[in-house]
C-alpha positions in Angstrom: 0.1 0.3 0.2 3.2 2.1 1.1 4.6 2.0 -2.7 1.5 3.0 -4.0 1.5 5.9 -2.8 5.1 6.8 -2.5 5.9 5.1 -6.4 4.1 7.9 -8.2 5.3 10.6 -5.9 8.6 9.6 -6.6 8.8 9.3 -10.2 7.3 12.7 -10.2 10.1 14.1 -8.7 12.4 12.6 -11.1 11.3 13.3 -13.9 11.1 17.3 -13.1 14.5 16.9 -11.6 17.1 19.9 -11.5 17.2 22.2 -14.7 20.9 22.4 -15.7 20.8 25.5 -15.7 20.4 26.3 -12.9 23.1 24.1 -11.0 25.6 26.4 -9.1 28.7 27.9 -11.4 32.1 26.3 -10.2 34.7 27.1 -11.3 34.9 30.2 -14.0 37.8 28.7 -15.5 35.6 25.3 -16.8 32.8 27.1 -16.6 33.6 29.2 -19.6 34.6 26.1 -21.7 32.8 26.0 -24.8 31.0 28.5 -27.4 29.0 32.0 -27.1 26.9 33.8 -29.3 26.7 37.4 -28.3 22.5 38.7 -27.7 22.7 41.8 -26.2 25.3 44.8 -26.5 24.8 48.1 -24.8 25.5 49.7 -21.2 23.8 49.0 -18.0 21.8 46.8 -16.5 19.9 46.0 -18.6 21.2 46.3 -22.4 18.8 45.9 -25.7 19.4 42.6 -27.5 21.8 42.2 -30.5 21.6 40.7 -33.6 25.3 39.2 -34.1 24.8 37.5 -37.4 26.4 34.0 -36.2 29.8 35.7 -34.8 30.9 33.7 -32.2 33.8 33.5 -29.9 35.2 29.7 -27.9 36.9 29.8 -25.5 39.0 26.7 -24.9 40.8 24.7 -22.5 44.4 25.8 -22.8 43.4 29.6 -22.4 43.3 29.7 -26.4 40.5 31.7 -27.8 38.5 31.6 -31.2 36.8 34.0 -32.5 34.3 33.3 -35.6 32.6 35.6 -37.8 30.4 34.0 -40.6 32.3 34.4 -44.2 35.3 35.2 -42.5 38.6 33.3 -41.6 38.4 32.6 -37.6 41.0 34.7 -35.3 42.6 32.5 -32.2 43.7 34.7 -29.6 44.4 33.9 -25.8 43.5 35.2 -22.7 43.2 34.4 -19.2 41.0 35.2 -15.5 43.2 37.4 -13.6 42.2 39.2 -9.5 38.3 38.4 -11.0 38.7 39.6 -14.3 38.3 37.7 -17.5 41.2 38.8 -20.1 41.5 39.0 -23.7 44.7 39.5 -25.8 44.8 40.8 -29.1 47.6 41.3 -31.8 47.7 43.1 -34.8 50.3 43.3 -37.6 51.0 47.3 -38.2 50.7 47.6 -41.8 52.7 50.7 -42.2 55.7 49.2 -40.3 55.2 45.9 -40.1 55.3 46.3 -36.4 52.9 43.5 -34.2 50.7 45.6 -31.8 49.5 44.0 -29.0 46.0 44.9 -26.9 45.1 43.7 -23.9 41.8 43.7 -22.7 40.0 43.4 -18.8 36.6 42.5 -18.3 34.6 41.6 -15.5 32.7 39.0 -15.4 29.4 37.2 -14.1 27.6 33.8 -14.8 24.3 34.7 -15.2 23.6 31.3 -15.1 25.3 28.0 -17.0 24.2 29.2 -20.1 24.2 33.1 -20.1 27.8 34.7 -19.4 27.2 38.7 -19.1 30.7 40.6 -20.2 31.4 44.7 -18.9 34.4 46.0 -20.6 36.3 47.9 -18.7 37.4 51.0 -20.3 35.6 54.1 -21.2 33.6 52.7 -24.6 30.7 53.4 -26.4 29.2 50.4 -24.9 29.9 48.6 -22.7 28.2 45.5 -21.6 27.6 42.5 -23.6 26.0 39.2 -22.9 26.7 36.5 -24.8 24.2 32.6 -24.6 26.1 29.4 -24.6 25.4 27.7 -28.4 26.6 24.6 -28.1 
């Protein structure tokens, strides 16, 4: 008799379970891995939606990130975490004197859930806030 009551309740609880997005975020170096697509761009706590036209950033385990735009070459850059900031390093070759220019951008980061990443660029810029969703 007890099983007739508890068995359906147990089955329902198992089927409902936890949503994977709601699980706690552990190590940011693990949580960031994967491919992300921008969904919002602007300033402040509620930036407007933004169509990234299929562009993505993919964070790989070896501190390498790949930036892709449809129809263009994939750009490979470095990233790392430092003092609660996410750092992006990009290098370019100056077309005039052929020097290599290296830029390092710092971002405050917040994992709003497992599949939503907010980056706040730590620089005086027109748009400082971008929000990404995981696409893989």
